N, C-alpha and C positions, 0 to 999 in steps of 0.2 A: 903637852901639845894643845894649842888652842884651835878649836874647830871654827871654820868659817861657816857662814850661813849655807853656802853651797855644800860643804862637807856634811853639815847636819841634815840638810834636806836629803842628800844622797843616802845617809845612814837610815833616816826615817823611812824613806821609800823602800829600801831593802828590807827593813824591819816589817813594814806593812805586808810584804810578800813572804815573810817568815823565812828569809834566806840568809840571815846572819849566822855566824858560828856562835856557839853557846856563850862564849866570853863576851863577844861584841853585843849579843842580844841582852845579856845582863846589864852591861854598861848603858846601853840605850834605854832599857827599861827603868834603870835608876834615874836617869836624866828626865824621862817622861813623867815619872812620879813626882818630881819636885819642880818641874817647869811647865806651867800651863800653856805656854806658847808652843813648846815642843809637843805637848799632848794634843793640842788642837791640830797641829800640822800632821801628826801621825794619824789622827782620825780622818783627816782629808785624804791622805794617801791610801788608807784602808778603804775608804768609800770609793775612791777611783779604781782601786784594784778590784773591788767587788763588782763595779759596773763593767769593767773590762772582762771579767771572768764569766759574767752571766750571758744568757742567750740574748740576741738582739730582740728588741720589742718593736714590732711594726707600728708605724704611725696609724692613727685612726683613719678609716677609709675616706672620710670627708674633710680631712685636714686642709688640703689645698683649696677646696671649695670655701671653707671657712676663712682661710687667709685672704683669698681673692675678694670675698664678700666684705671683709673688714677693711680692705684697702679702698673699696669703692664707697664705703660709708662716710 
């Protein structure tokens, strides 16, 4: 079976969440080992998952002031 880009992205996203069954995980891991594009995509999905899992970081207190000041400059 040939995977489409959408199928691959879906598998990589699920792998990033560590939610594949063991057989699928091994298959995706083998692909990632030999395909640098798939490896890069998995890294992006893992980064996104980590950002979503972490606590929100409040913006700096003076952010809006700095934005307004830069717009007037």
